[in-house]
N, CA, C, O and the ligand as a Tripos MOL2 file, in Angstrom:
@<TRIPOS>MOLECULE
protein
  313   311    79     0     0
PROTEIN
NO_CHARGES

@<TRIPOS>ATOM
      1 N           5.2710   -1.2930    0.3730 N.3       1 MET1
      2 CA          4.7350   -0.9110    1.6950 C.3       1 MET1
      3 C           3.2390   -0.7110    1.5450 C.2       1 MET1
      4 O           2.6570   -0.7300    0.4600 O.2       1 MET1
      5 N           2.6670   -0.5180    2.7250 N.am      2 LEU2
      6 CA          1.2770    0.0630    2.6780 C.3       2 LEU2
      7 C           1.2120    1.4390    2.2770 C.2       2 LEU2
      8 O           2.2090    2.1480    2.4090 O.2       2 LEU2
      9 N           0.1580    1.8850    1.8080 N.am      3 VAL3
     10 CA          0.1850    3.3450    1.3630 C.3       3 VAL3
     11 C           0.2390    4.2710    2.4940 C.2       3 VAL3
     12 O          -0.3980    4.0290    3.5190 O.2       3 VAL3
     13 N           0.9300    5.2690    2.3720 N.am      4 PRO4
     14 CA          0.9710    6.1200    3.4900 C.3       4 PRO4
     15 C          -0.3490    6.8270    3.7670 C.2       4 PRO4
     16 O          -1.1580    6.9670    2.8500 O.2       4 PRO4
     17 N          -0.6130    7.3010    5.0580 N.am      5 VAL5
     18 CA         -1.8980    7.8560    5.3010 C.3       5 VAL5
     19 C          -1.9990    9.1340    4.6320 C.2       5 VAL5
     20 O          -2.9700    9.4070    3.9260 O.2       5 VAL5
     21 N          -0.9030   10.0370    4.8510 N.am      6 ARG6
     22 CA         -0.9430   11.3050    4.1360 C.3       6 ARG6
     23 C           0.0920   11.5380    3.0070 C.2       6 ARG6
     24 O           1.1060   10.8560    2.8570 O.2       6 ARG6
     25 N          -0.2710   12.5490    2.2560 N.am      7 CYS7
     26 CA          0.8950   13.0060    1.2690 C.3       7 CYS7
     27 C           2.0560   13.3620    1.8680 C.2       7 CYS7
     28 O           1.9300   14.1880    2.7720 O.2       7 CYS7
     29 N           3.3030   12.9260    1.5950 N.am      8 PHE8
     30 CA          4.3900   13.2760    2.1970 C.3       8 PHE8
     31 C           4.7430   14.9780    2.0980 C.2       8 PHE8
     32 O           5.3820   15.5310    2.9930 O.2       8 PHE8
     33 N           4.3420   15.5610    1.1410 N.am      9 THR9
     34 CA          4.4860   16.8160    0.8100 C.3       9 THR9
     35 C           3.6720   17.8260    1.4030 C.2       9 THR9
     36 O           4.1160   18.7260    2.1160 O.2       9 THR9
     37 N           2.3520   17.6490    1.0670 N.am     10 CYS10
     38 CA          1.2970   18.5620    1.4770 C.3      10 CYS10
     39 C           0.5150   18.1430    2.7000 C.2      10 CYS10
     40 O          -0.0650   18.9650    3.4090 O.2      10 CYS10
     41 N           0.5130   16.9620    2.9080 N.am     11 GLY11
     42 CA         -0.1580   16.3230    4.1150 C.3      11 GLY11
     43 C          -1.7730   16.0920    3.8530 C.2      11 GLY11
     44 O          -2.5540   15.9870    4.8000 O.2      11 GLY11
     45 N          -2.1360   16.0340    2.6700 N.am     12 LYS12
     46 CA         -3.4690   15.7500    2.1660 C.3      12 LYS12
     47 C          -3.7200   14.1440    2.5710 C.2      12 LYS12
     48 O          -2.8970   13.2600    2.3350 O.2      12 LYS12
     49 N          -4.9060   13.9510    3.1720 N.am     13 LEU13
     50 CA         -5.2260   12.6550    3.5260 C.3      13 LEU13
     51 C          -5.4360   11.7510    2.2260 C.2      13 LEU13
     52 O          -6.2660   12.0680    1.3740 O.2      13 LEU13
     53 N          -4.7090   10.7090    2.1260 N.am     14 ILE14
     54 CA         -4.9560   10.0050    0.8250 C.3      14 ILE14
     55 C          -5.2390    8.4240    1.1110 C.2      14 ILE14
     56 O          -5.7100    7.7110    0.2250 O.2      14 ILE14
     57 N          -4.9600    7.9840    2.2480 N.am     15 ALA15
     58 CA         -5.3130    6.5550    2.6280 C.3      15 ALA15
     59 C          -6.6990    6.0910    2.4720 C.2      15 ALA15
     60 O          -7.0120    4.9290    2.2100 O.2      15 ALA15
     61 N          -7.5140    7.0800    2.6520 N.am     16 ASN16
     62 CA         -9.0770    6.8050    2.6740 C.3      16 ASN16
     63 C          -9.5780    6.6820    1.1210 C.2      16 ASN16
     64 O         -10.7150    6.3110    0.8300 O.2      16 ASN16
     65 N          -8.7060    6.9960    0.2830 N.am     17 ILE17
     66 CA         -9.2390    6.8910   -1.1690 C.3      17 ILE17
     67 C          -8.3860    5.9050   -1.9060 C.2      17 ILE17
     68 O          -8.7310    5.6250   -3.0540 O.2      17 ILE17
     69 N          -7.4430    5.4080   -1.4610 N.am     18 TYR18
     70 CA         -6.5720    4.4380   -2.1040 C.3      18 TYR18
     71 C          -7.0240    3.1920   -2.4110 C.2      18 TYR18
     72 O          -6.4890    2.5910   -3.3420 O.2      18 TYR18
     73 N          -8.0480    2.6220   -1.7030 N.am     19 ASN19
     74 CA         -8.7310    1.5010   -2.0060 C.3      19 ASN19
     75 C          -9.6880    1.6160   -3.3310 C.2      19 ASN19
     76 O          -9.8460    0.7760   -4.2180 O.2      19 ASN19
     77 N         -10.2580    2.8700   -3.1970 N.am     20 GLU20
     78 CA        -11.1730    3.2110   -4.3920 C.3      20 GLU20
     79 C         -10.3740    3.4400   -5.7410 C.2      20 GLU20
     80 O         -10.8290    3.1930   -6.8580 O.2      20 GLU20
     81 N          -9.0670    3.9690   -5.4620 N.am     21 TYR21
     82 CA         -8.2090    4.1310   -6.6740 C.3      21 TYR21
     83 C          -7.9860    2.6960   -7.2940 C.2      21 TYR21
     84 O          -8.1700    2.4830   -8.4930 O.2      21 TYR21
     85 N          -7.5820    1.7380   -6.4150 N.am     22 LEU22
     86 CA         -7.2540    0.4350   -6.8300 C.3      22 LEU22
     87 C          -8.2610   -0.2960   -7.4010 C.2      22 LEU22
     88 O          -8.0230   -1.0220   -8.3670 O.2      22 LEU22
     89 N          -9.5040   -0.1840   -6.8620 N.am     23 THR23
     90 CA        -10.7010   -0.8310   -7.2630 C.3      23 THR23
     91 C         -10.9430   -0.1810   -8.8930 C.2      23 THR23
     92 O         -11.1110   -0.9290   -9.8560 O.2      23 THR23
     93 N         -10.9320    1.0030   -8.9800 N.am     24 GLN24
     94 CA        -11.2380    1.4860  -10.3200 C.3      24 GLN24
     95 C         -10.0480    1.1650  -11.3730 C.2      24 GLN24
     96 O         -10.2960    1.0460  -12.5730 O.2      24 GLN24
     97 N          -8.9110    1.0500  -10.9140 N.am     25 LEU25
     98 CA         -7.8880    0.6190  -11.8370 C.3      25 LEU25
     99 C          -8.0550   -0.8470  -12.2320 C.2      25 LEU25
    100 O          -7.7620   -1.2490  -13.3580 O.2      25 LEU25
    101 N          -8.5370   -1.6360  -11.2610 N.am     26 LYS26
    102 CA         -8.7820   -3.0320  -11.7980 C.3      26 LYS26
    103 C          -9.8930   -3.2730  -12.6730 C.2      26 LYS26
    104 O         -10.0210   -4.2960  -13.3450 O.2      26 LYS26
    105 N         -10.7670   -2.2210  -12.6500 N.am     27 GLN27
    106 CA        -11.9190   -2.1970  -13.6010 C.3      27 GLN27
    107 C         -11.4220   -1.7140  -15.0120 C.2      27 GLN27
    108 O         -12.2250   -1.6740  -15.9440 O.2      27 GLN27
    109 N         -10.2100   -1.3740  -15.1700 N.am     28 GLY28
    110 CA         -9.6470   -1.0040  -16.3640 C.3      28 GLY28
    111 C          -9.6400    0.5050  -16.7040 C.2      28 GLY28
    112 O          -9.4210    0.8620  -17.8620 O.2      28 GLY28
    113 N          -9.8860    1.4330  -15.6780 N.am     29 GLU29
    114 CA         -9.8420    2.8300  -15.7780 C.3      29 GLU29
    115 C          -8.3950    3.2990  -15.9650 C.2      29 GLU29
    116 O          -7.4840    2.5580  -15.5940 O.2      29 GLU29
    117 N          -8.1440    4.4410  -16.4990 N.am     30 GLU30
    118 CA         -6.8410    4.9910  -16.7710 C.3      30 GLU30
    119 C          -6.5340    5.6920  -15.3720 C.2      30 GLU30
    120 O          -7.4260    6.2810  -14.7610 O.2      30 GLU30
    121 N          -5.2330    5.6000  -14.8970 N.am     31 PRO31
    122 CA         -4.7600    6.1350  -13.6650 C.3      31 PRO31
    123 C          -5.1240    7.5640  -13.5550 C.2      31 PRO31
    124 O          -5.7180    7.9760  -12.5590 O.2      31 PRO31
    125 N          -4.7710    8.3860  -14.6010 N.am     32 ASN32
    126 CA         -4.9110    9.8090  -14.5620 C.3      32 ASN32
    127 C          -6.3390   10.1930  -14.3780 C.2      32 ASN32
    128 O          -6.6130   11.1130  -13.6070 O.2      32 ASN32
    129 N          -7.3010    9.5310  -15.0530 N.am     33 LYS33
    130 CA         -8.6450    9.8100  -15.0410 C.3      33 LYS33
    131 C          -9.2280    9.4810  -13.6200 C.2      33 LYS33
    132 O          -9.9940   10.2580  -13.0500 O.2      33 LYS33
    133 N          -8.8370    8.3310  -13.1020 N.am     34 VAL34
    134 CA         -9.2670    7.9460  -11.6570 C.3      34 VAL34
    135 C          -8.8070    9.0360  -10.7190 C.2      34 VAL34
    136 O          -9.5970    9.5300   -9.9150 O.2      34 VAL34
    137 N          -7.5680    9.4160  -10.8000 N.am     35 MET35
    138 CA         -7.0830   10.5390   -9.7850 C.3      35 MET35
    139 C          -7.8770   11.9100  -10.0400 C.2      35 MET35
    140 O          -8.1760   12.6450   -9.0990 O.2      35 MET35
    141 N          -8.1700   12.1800  -11.2490 N.am     36 ASP36
    142 CA         -8.9300   13.3240  -11.5850 C.3      36 ASP36
    143 C         -10.4280   13.2090  -10.9630 C.2      36 ASP36
    144 O         -10.9940   14.1790  -10.4610 O.2      36 ASP36
    145 N         -10.9760   11.9800  -11.0480 N.am     37 SER37
    146 CA        -12.3750   11.8530  -10.4850 C.3      37 SER37
    147 C         -12.3580   11.8870   -9.0870 C.2      37 SER37
    148 O         -13.3200   12.3370   -8.4630 O.2      37 SER37
    149 N         -11.2110   11.3930   -8.4570 N.am     38 LEU38
    150 CA        -11.1490   11.4950   -7.0880 C.3      38 LEU38
    151 C         -10.6380   12.7190   -6.3530 C.2      38 LEU38
    152 O         -10.4100   12.7780   -5.1450 O.2      38 LEU38
    153 N         -10.4810   13.7270   -7.2830 N.am     39 LYS39
    154 CA        -10.1160   15.0160   -6.9560 C.3      39 LYS39
    155 C          -8.5750   15.1580   -6.4020 C.2      39 LYS39
    156 O          -8.2220   16.0360   -5.6150 O.2      39 LYS39
    157 N          -7.7750   14.2100   -6.9130 N.am     40 ILE40
    158 CA         -6.3130   14.2410   -6.6350 C.3      40 ILE40
    159 C          -5.7490   15.2120   -7.6910 C.2      40 ILE40
    160 O          -5.5300   14.7970   -8.8300 O.2      40 ILE40
    161 N          -5.5210   16.4160   -7.3700 N.am     41 THR41
    162 CA         -4.9800   17.3240   -8.4420 C.3      41 THR41
    163 C          -3.5990   17.7190   -8.3400 C.2      41 THR41
    164 O          -2.9380   17.9860   -9.3440 O.2      41 THR41
    165 N          -3.0960   17.7730   -7.0750 N.am     42 ARG42
    166 CA         -1.6730   18.2130   -7.1100 C.3      42 ARG42
    167 C          -0.7750   16.9930   -7.3170 C.2      42 ARG42
    168 O          -1.0460   15.8260   -7.0370 O.2      42 ARG42
    169 N           0.4350   17.5180   -7.9050 N.am     43 TYR43
    170 CA          1.1550   16.4200   -8.3790 C.3      43 TYR43
    171 C           1.9870   15.6460   -7.3190 C.2      43 TYR43
    172 O           2.5190   14.5600   -7.5470 O.2      43 TYR43
    173 N           2.0440   16.2990   -6.1620 N.am     44 CYS44
    174 CA          2.7570   15.6500   -4.9700 C.3      44 CYS44
    175 C           1.8790   14.5750   -4.5040 C.2      44 CYS44
    176 O           2.4140   13.5730   -4.0300 O.2      44 CYS44
    177 N           0.5020   14.6520   -4.5810 N.am     45 CYS45
    178 CA         -0.5590   13.7260   -4.1890 C.3      45 CYS45
    179 C          -0.5680   12.6100   -5.2210 C.2      45 CYS45
    180 O          -0.6960   11.4240   -4.9170 O.2      45 CYS45
    181 N          -0.4200   13.0820   -6.5090 N.am     46 ARG46
    182 CA         -0.6110   12.0320   -7.5440 C.3      46 ARG46
    183 C           0.6440   11.1670   -7.6820 C.2      46 ARG46
    184 O           0.5910   10.0470   -8.1890 O.2      46 ARG46
    185 N           1.7420   11.6990   -7.2330 N.am     47 ARG47
    186 CA          3.0670   10.9210   -7.0650 C.3      47 ARG47
    187 C           2.9100    9.8460   -6.0530 C.2      47 ARG47
    188 O           3.4510    8.7540   -6.2260 O.2      47 ARG47
    189 N           2.0950   10.1470   -4.8630 N.am     48 MET48
    190 CA          1.8370    9.1180   -3.9200 C.3      48 MET48
    191 C           1.0670    7.9030   -4.4520 C.2      48 MET48
    192 O           1.3610    6.7580   -4.1090 O.2      48 MET48
    193 N           0.1410    8.1710   -5.2400 N.am     49 PHE49
    194 CA         -0.6650    6.9700   -5.9320 C.3      49 PHE49
    195 C           0.0320    6.2630   -7.0010 C.2      49 PHE49
    196 O          -0.1710    5.0630   -7.1840 O.2      49 PHE49
    197 N           0.8000    6.9030   -7.6800 N.am     50 VAL50
    198 CA          1.6060    6.2700   -8.9440 C.3      50 VAL50
    199 C           2.7250    5.4820   -8.5550 C.2      50 VAL50
    200 O           3.1100    4.4570   -9.1170 O.2      50 VAL50
    201 N           3.2330    6.0440   -7.5320 N.am     51 SER51
    202 CA          4.5750    5.3340   -6.9720 C.3      51 SER51
    203 C           4.5800    4.3480   -6.0520 C.2      51 SER51
    204 O           5.5600    3.6380   -5.8270 O.2      51 SER51
    205 N           3.2910    4.2470   -5.3790 N.am     52 SER52
    206 CA          3.0690    3.3620   -4.2740 C.3      52 SER52
    207 C           3.1240    1.8560   -4.6950 C.2      52 SER52
    208 O           2.3140    1.5260   -5.5610 O.2      52 SER52
    209 N           3.9520    0.9120   -4.2130 N.am     53 VAL53
    210 CA          3.9840   -0.4140   -4.5950 C.3      53 VAL53
    211 C           3.5070   -1.2160   -3.4090 C.2      53 VAL53
    212 O           4.0070   -1.0420   -2.2980 O.2      53 VAL53
    213 N           2.5510   -2.0870   -3.6300 N.am     54 GLU54
    214 CA          2.0970   -3.0520   -2.5240 C.3      54 GLU54
    215 C           3.2180   -4.1450   -2.3030 C.2      54 GLU54
    216 O           3.2040   -5.1310   -3.0390 O.2      54 GLU54
    217 N           4.1490   -4.0260   -1.3650 N.am     55 THR55
    218 CA          5.1950   -5.0580   -1.0630 C.3      55 THR55
    219 C           4.6950   -5.9570    0.0670 C.2      55 THR55
    220 O           5.3190   -6.9850    0.3270 O.2      55 THR55
    221 N           3.6320   -5.6300    0.7280 N.am     56 ILE56
    222 CA          3.3340   -6.4190    1.9960 C.3      56 ILE56
    223 C           3.1250   -7.9000    1.6750 C.2      56 ILE56
    224 O           3.4290   -8.7130    2.5470 O.2      56 ILE56
    225 N           2.6470   -8.3190    0.5340 N.am     57 TYR57
    226 CA          2.4300   -9.7450    0.3380 C.3      57 TYR57
    227 C           3.7690  -10.3070    0.0170 C.2      57 TYR57
    228 O           3.9030  -11.5210    0.1710 O.2      57 TYR57
    229 N           4.7370   -9.6380   -0.3880 N.am     58 GLN58
    230 CA          6.0620  -10.1400   -0.5360 C.3      58 GLN58
    231 C           6.9510  -10.3070    0.7370 C.2      58 GLN58
    232 O           7.9610  -11.0090    0.7810 O.2      58 GLN58
    233 N           6.4280   -9.5460    1.8010 N.am     59 VAL59
    234 CA          7.1300   -9.5980    3.1250 C.3      59 VAL59
    235 C           6.5560  -10.5230    3.9830 C.2      59 VAL59
    236 O           7.2890  -11.0650    4.8100 O.2      59 VAL59
    237 N           5.3910  -10.8000    3.9360 N.am     60 ILE60
    238 CA          4.5170  -11.6560    4.7300 C.3      60 ILE60
    239 C           5.1570  -13.0020    4.8690 C.2      60 ILE60
    240 O           5.2840  -13.4600    6.0050 O.2      60 ILE60
    241 N           5.5900  -13.7090    3.7930 N.am     61 PRO61
    242 CA          6.2690  -15.1490    4.0060 C.3      61 PRO61
    243 C           7.3810  -15.1030    4.7450 C.2      61 PRO61
    244 O           7.6890  -16.1400    5.3340 O.2      61 PRO61
    245 N           8.1420  -14.0490    4.8770 N.am     62 TYR62
    246 CA          9.4320  -13.9900    5.6700 C.3      62 TYR62
    247 C           9.0510  -13.9850    7.0790 C.2      62 TYR62
    248 O           9.6830  -14.6540    7.8970 O.2      62 TYR62
    249 N           7.9940  -13.2230    7.4210 N.am     63 TYR63
    250 CA          7.6020  -13.2000    8.9840 C.3      63 TYR63
    251 C           6.9180  -14.6330    9.3810 C.2      63 TYR63
    252 O           7.0150  -15.0820   10.5230 O.2      63 TYR63
    253 N           6.3090  -15.2200    8.4710 N.am     64 GLU64
    254 CA          5.6670  -16.4760    8.8200 C.3      64 GLU64
    255 C           6.7430  -17.4460    8.8500 C.2      64 GLU64
    256 O           6.5900  -18.3550    9.6660 O.2      64 GLU64
    257 N           7.8490  -17.4620    8.1110 N.am     65 ALA65
    258 CA          9.0330  -18.3860    8.3380 C.3      65 ALA65
    259 C           9.6540  -18.0790    9.4950 C.2      65 ALA65
    260 O          10.0710  -19.0090   10.1860 O.2      65 ALA65
    261 N           9.8370  -16.6920    9.9320 N.am     66 LEU66
    262 CA         10.3790  -16.4220   11.1930 C.3      66 LEU66
    263 C           9.7280  -16.9180   12.3450 C.2      66 LEU66
    264 O          10.3360  -17.5160   13.2330 O.2      66 LEU66
    265 N           8.3780  -16.6670   12.3670 N.am     67 ARG67
    266 CA          7.6580  -17.1540   13.4650 C.3      67 ARG67
    267 C           7.6950  -18.6500   13.5570 C.2      67 ARG67
    268 O           7.7880  -19.1390   14.6830 O.2      67 ARG67
    269 N           7.6330  -19.4390   12.5060 N.am     68 LYS68
    270 CA          7.7640  -20.8590   12.4250 C.3      68 LYS68
    271 C           9.1060  -21.2130   13.1370 C.2      68 LYS68
    272 O           9.1460  -21.9770   14.1020 O.2      68 LYS68
    273 N          10.1330  -20.6450   12.6310 N.am     69 ARG69
    274 CA         11.5130  -20.9670   13.2720 C.3      69 ARG69
    275 C          11.5250  -20.7510   14.6880 C.2      69 ARG69
    276 O          12.0090  -21.5930   15.4440 O.2      69 ARG69
    277 N          10.9740  -19.5680   15.1400 N.am     70 ARG70
    278 CA         10.9700  -19.2820   16.6060 C.3      70 ARG70
    279 C          10.2870  -20.4930   17.3370 C.2      70 ARG70
    280 O          10.7590  -21.0560   18.3250 O.2      70 ARG70
    281 N           9.1260  -20.8080   16.7190 N.am     71 ALA71
    282 CA          8.4620  -21.8700   17.4880 C.3      71 ALA71
    283 C           9.2190  -23.1680   17.6010 C.2      71 ALA71
    284 O           9.1990  -23.9060   18.5860 O.2      71 ALA71
    285 N           9.9090  -23.3700   16.4480 N.am     72 GLU72
    286 CA         10.8440  -24.7020   16.5530 C.3      72 GLU72
    287 C          11.8840  -24.5560   17.5450 C.2      72 GLU72
    288 O          12.1840  -25.5480   18.2090 O.2      72 GLU72
    289 N          12.5130  -23.3890   17.7490 N.am     73 ILE73
    290 CA         13.5610  -23.1020   18.6640 C.3      73 ILE73
    291 C          12.9580  -23.1850   20.1400 C.2      73 ILE73
    292 O          13.5770  -23.7050   21.0680 O.2      73 ILE73
    293 N          11.8350  -22.6870   20.2500 N.am     74 GLN74
    294 CA         11.1630  -22.5890   21.6250 C.3      74 GLN74
    295 C          10.7970  -24.1480   21.9350 C.2      74 GLN74
    296 O          10.8530  -24.4840   23.1180 O.2      74 GLN74
    297 N          10.4460  -25.0770   21.0150 N.am     75 SER75
    298 CA         10.0560  -26.3560   21.2930 C.3      75 SER75
    299 C          11.3550  -27.1040   21.5330 C.2      75 SER75
    300 O          11.3350  -28.1110   22.2400 O.2      75 SER75
    301 N          12.4100  -26.7010   21.0210 N.am     76 GLU76
    302 CA         13.7540  -27.4460   21.1930 C.3      76 GLU76
    303 C          14.1600  -27.1680   22.6910 C.2      76 GLU76
    304 O          14.5570  -28.0700   23.4280 O.2      76 GLU76
    305 N          14.0330  -25.8740   23.0820 N.am     77 MET77
    306 CA         14.4140  -25.4360   24.3600 C.3      77 MET77
    307 C          13.7160  -26.0810   25.4740 C.2      77 MET77
    308 O          14.2360  -26.1480   26.5880 O.2      77 MET77
    309 N          12.4320  -26.6080   25.1870 N.am     78 GLU78
    310 CA         11.5190  -27.0400   26.3330 C.3      78 GLU78
    311 C          11.8150  -28.6560   26.4300 C.2      78 GLU78
    312 O          11.2330  -29.3410   27.2710 O.2      78 GLU78
    313 ZN          0.2940   16.3000   -1.8080 Zn       79 ZN79
@<TRIPOS>BOND
     1     1     2 1
     2     2     3 1
     3     3     4 2
     4     3     5 am
     5     5     6 1
     6     6     7 1
     7     7     8 2
     8     7     9 am
     9     9    10 1
    10    10    11 1
    11    11    12 2
    12    11    13 am
    13    13    14 1
    14    14    15 1
    15    15    16 2
    16    15    17 am
    17    17    18 1
    18    18    19 1
    19    19    20 2
    20    19    21 am
    21    21    22 1
    22    22    23 1
    23    23    24 2
    24    23    25 am
    25    25    26 1
    26    26    27 1
    27    27    28 2
    28    27    29 am
    29    29    30 1
    30    30    31 1
    31    31    32 2
    32    31    33 am
    33    33    34 1
    34    34    35 1
    35    35    36 2
    36    35    37 am
    37    37    38 1
    38    38    39 1
    39    39    40 2
    40    39    41 am
    41    41    42 1
    42    42    43 1
    43    43    44 2
    44    43    45 am
    45    45    46 1
    46    46    47 1
    47    47    48 2
    48    47    49 am
    49    49    50 1
    50    50    51 1
    51    51    52 2
    52    51    53 am
    53    53    54 1
    54    54    55 1
    55    55    56 2
    56    55    57 am
    57    57    58 1
    58    58    59 1
    59    59    60 2
    60    59    61 am
    61    61    62 1
    62    62    63 1
    63    63    64 2
    64    63    65 am
    65    65    66 1
    66    66    67 1
    67    67    68 2
    68    67    69 am
    69    69    70 1
    70    70    71 1
    71    71    72 2
    72    71    73 am
    73    73    74 1
    74    74    75 1
    75    75    76 2
    76    75    77 am
    77    77    78 1
    78    78    79 1
    79    79    80 2
    80    79    81 am
    81    81    82 1
    82    82    83 1
    83    83    84 2
    84    83    85 am
    85    85    86 1
    86    86    87 1
    87    87    88 2
    88    87    89 am
    89    89    90 1
    90    90    91 1
    91    91    92 2
    92    91    93 am
    93    93    94 1
    94    94    95 1
    95    95    96 2
    96    95    97 am
    97    97    98 1
    98    98    99 1
    99    99   100 2
   100    99   101 am
   101   101   102 1
   102   102   103 1
   103   103   104 2
   104   103   105 am
   105   105   106 1
   106   106   107 1
   107   107   108 2
   108   107   109 am
   109   109   110 1
   110   110   111 1
   111   111   112 2
   112   111   113 am
   113   113   114 1
   114   114   115 1
   115   115   116 2
   116   115   117 am
   117   117   118 1
   118   118   119 1
   119   119   120 2
   120   119   121 am
   121   121   122 1
   122   122   123 1
   123   123   124 2
   124   123   125 am
   125   125   126 1
   126   126   127 1
   127   127   128 2
   128   127   129 am
   129   129   130 1
   130   130   131 1
   131   131   132 2
   132   131   133 am
   133   133   134 1
   134   134   135 1
   135   135   136 2
   136   135   137 am
   137   137   138 1
   138   138   139 1
   139   139   140 2
   140   139   141 am
   141   141   142 1
   142   142   143 1
   143   143   144 2
   144   143   145 am
   145   145   146 1
   146   146   147 1
   147   147   148 2
   148   147   149 am
   149   149   150 1
   150   150   151 1
   151   151   152 2
   152   151   153 am
   153   153   154 1
   154   154   155 1
   155   155   156 2
   156   155   157 am
   157   157   158 1
   158   158   159 1
   159   159   160 2
   160   159   161 am
   161   161   162 1
   162   162   163 1
   163   163   164 2
   164   163   165 am
   165   165   166 1
   166   166   167 1
   167   167   168 2
   168   167   169 am
   169   169   170 1
   170   170   171 1
   171   171   172 2
   172   171   173 am
   173   173   174 1
   174   174   175 1
   175   175   176 2
   176   175   177 am
   177   177   178 1
   178   178   179 1
   179   179   180 2
   180   179   181 am
   181   181   182 1
   182   182   183 1
   183   183   184 2
   184   183   185 am
   185   185   186 1
   186   186   187 1
   187   187   188 2
   188   187   189 am
   189   189   190 1
   190   190   191 1
   191   191   192 2
   192   191   193 am
   193   193   194 1
   194   194   195 1
   195   195   196 2
   196   195   197 am
   197   197   198 1
   198   198   199 1
   199   199   200 2
   200   199   201 am
   201   201   202 1
   202   202   203 1
   203   203   204 2
   204   203   205 am
   205   205   206 1
   206   206   207 1
   207   207   208 2
   208   207   209 am
   209   209   210 1
   210   210   211 1
   211   211   212 2
   212   211   213 am
   213   213   214 1
   214   214   215 1
   215   215   216 2
   216   215   217 am
   217   217   218 1
   218   218   219 1
   219   219   220 2
   220   219   221 am
   221   221   222 1
   222   222   223 1
   223   223   224 2
   224   223   225 am
   225   225   226 1
   226   226   227 1
   227   227   228 2
   228   227   229 am
   229   229   230 1
   230   230   231 1
   231   231   232 2
   232   231   233 am
   233   233   234 1
   234   234   235 1
   235   235   236 2
   236   235   237 am
   237   237   238 1
   238   238   239 1
   239   239   240 2
   240   239   241 am
   241   241   242 1
   242   242   243 1
   243   243   244 2
   244   243   245 am
   245   245   246 1
   246   246   247 1
   247   247   248 2
   248   247   249 am
   249   249   250 1
   250   250   251 1
   251   251   252 2
   252   251   253 am
   253   253   254 1
   254   254   255 1
   255   255   256 2
   256   255   257 am
   257   257   258 1
   258   258   259 1
   259   259   260 2
   260   259   261 am
   261   261   262 1
   262   262   263 1
   263   263   264 2
   264   263   265 am
   265   265   266 1
   266   266   267 1
   267   267   268 2
   268   267   269 am
   269   269   270 1
   270   270   271 1
   271   271   272 2
   272   271   273 am
   273   273   274 1
   274   274   275 1
   275   275   276 2
   276   275   277 am
   277   277   278 1
   278   278   279 1
   279   279   280 2
   280   279   281 am
   281   281   282 1
   282   282   283 1
   283   283   284 2
   284   283   285 am
   285   285   286 1
   286   286   287 1
   287   287   288 2
   288   287   289 am
   289   289   290 1
   290   290   291 1
   291   291   292 2
   292   291   293 am
   293   293   294 1
   294   294   295 1
   295   295   296 2
   296   295   297 am
   297   297   298 1
   298   298   299 1
   299   299   300 2
   300   299   301 am
   301   301   302 1
   302   302   303 1
   303   303   304 2
   304   303   305 am
   305   305   306 1
   306   306   307 1
   307   307   308 2
   308   307   309 am
   309   309   310 1
   310   310   311 1
   311   311   312 2
@<TRIPOS>SUBSTRUCTURE
     1 MET1         2 RESIDUE 1 A MET
     2 LEU2         6 RESIDUE 1 A LEU
     3 VAL3        10 RESIDUE 1 A VAL
     4 PRO4        14 RESIDUE 1 A PRO
     5 VAL5        18 RESIDUE 1 A VAL
     6 ARG6        22 RESIDUE 1 A ARG
     7 CYS7        26 RESIDUE 1 A CYS
     8 PHE8        30 RESIDUE 1 A PHE
     9 THR9        34 RESIDUE 1 A THR
    10 CYS10       38 RESIDUE 1 A CYS
    11 GLY11       42 RESIDUE 1 A GLY
    12 LYS12       46 RESIDUE 1 A LYS
    13 LEU13       50 RESIDUE 1 A LEU
    14 ILE14       54 RESIDUE 1 A ILE
    15 ALA15       58 RESIDUE 1 A ALA
    16 ASN16       62 RESIDUE 1 A ASN
    17 ILE17       66 RESIDUE 1 A ILE
    18 TYR18       70 RESIDUE 1 A TYR
    19 ASN19       74 RESIDUE 1 A ASN
    20 GLU20       78 RESIDUE 1 A GLU
    21 TYR21       82 RESIDUE 1 A TYR
    22 LEU22       86 RESIDUE 1 A LEU
    23 THR23       90 RESIDUE 1 A THR
    24 GLN24       94 RESIDUE 1 A GLN
    25 LEU25       98 RESIDUE 1 A LEU
    26 LYS26      102 RESIDUE 1 A LYS
    27 GLN27      106 RESIDUE 1 A GLN
    28 GLY28      110 RESIDUE 1 A GLY
    29 GLU29      114 RESIDUE 1 A GLU
    30 GLU30      118 RESIDUE 1 A GLU
    31 PRO31      122 RESIDUE 1 A PRO
    32 ASN32      126 RESIDUE 1 A ASN
    33 LYS33      130 RESIDUE 1 A LYS
    34 VAL34      134 RESIDUE 1 A VAL
    35 MET35      138 RESIDUE 1 A MET
    36 ASP36      142 RESIDUE 1 A ASP
    37 SER37      146 RESIDUE 1 A SER
    38 LEU38      150 RESIDUE 1 A LEU
    39 LYS39      154 RESIDUE 1 A LYS
    40 ILE40      158 RESIDUE 1 A ILE
    41 THR41      162 RESIDUE 1 A THR
    42 ARG42      166 RESIDUE 1 A ARG
    43 TYR43      170 RESIDUE 1 A TYR
    44 CYS44      174 RESIDUE 1 A CYS
    45 CYS45      178 RESIDUE 1 A CYS
    46 ARG46      182 RESIDUE 1 A ARG
    47 ARG47      186 RESIDUE 1 A ARG
    48 MET48      190 RESIDUE 1 A MET
    49 PHE49      194 RESIDUE 1 A PHE
    50 VAL50      198 RESIDUE 1 A VAL
    51 SER51      202 RESIDUE 1 A SER
    52 SER52      206 RESIDUE 1 A SER
    53 VAL53      210 RESIDUE 1 A VAL
    54 GLU54      214 RESIDUE 1 A GLU
    55 THR55      218 RESIDUE 1 A THR
    56 ILE56      222 RESIDUE 1 A ILE
    57 TYR57      226 RESIDUE 1 A TYR
    58 GLN58      230 RESIDUE 1 A GLN
    59 VAL59      234 RESIDUE 1 A VAL
    60 ILE60      238 RESIDUE 1 A ILE
    61 PRO61      242 RESIDUE 1 A PRO
    62 TYR62      246 RESIDUE 1 A TYR
    63 TYR63      250 RESIDUE 1 A TYR
    64 GLU64      254 RESIDUE 1 A GLU
    65 ALA65      258 RESIDUE 1 A ALA
    66 LEU66      262 RESIDUE 1 A LEU
    67 ARG67      266 RESIDUE 1 A ARG
    68 LYS68      270 RESIDUE 1 A LYS
    69 ARG69      274 RESIDUE 1 A ARG
    70 ARG70      278 RESIDUE 1 A ARG
    71 ALA71      282 RESIDUE 1 A ALA
    72 GLU72      286 RESIDUE 1 A GLU
    73 ILE73      290 RESIDUE 1 A ILE
    74 GLN74      294 RESIDUE 1 A GLN
    75 SER75      298 RESIDUE 1 A SER
    76 GLU76      302 RESIDUE 1 A GLU
    77 MET77      306 RESIDUE 1 A MET
    78 GLU78      310 RESIDUE 1 A GLU
    79 ZN79       313 GROUP 0 **** ****
């Protein structure tokens, strides 16, 4: 999924710093140090970062196939 805008538990805004978190992870930083530097201190918020999995790129092909199939059906109807 896309990262939630706010922490589910405390409501802290997290979507605005998620890209910075991913950028620093790709540079080889340790996740706990990145979260400390971004001032993510509560474990409810840290959970949002650690447990978030980007599944959007796995889902997109299905929507593209669905759109393609709908176009085929539409062209057969005409
Ligand atoms: Zn929180």
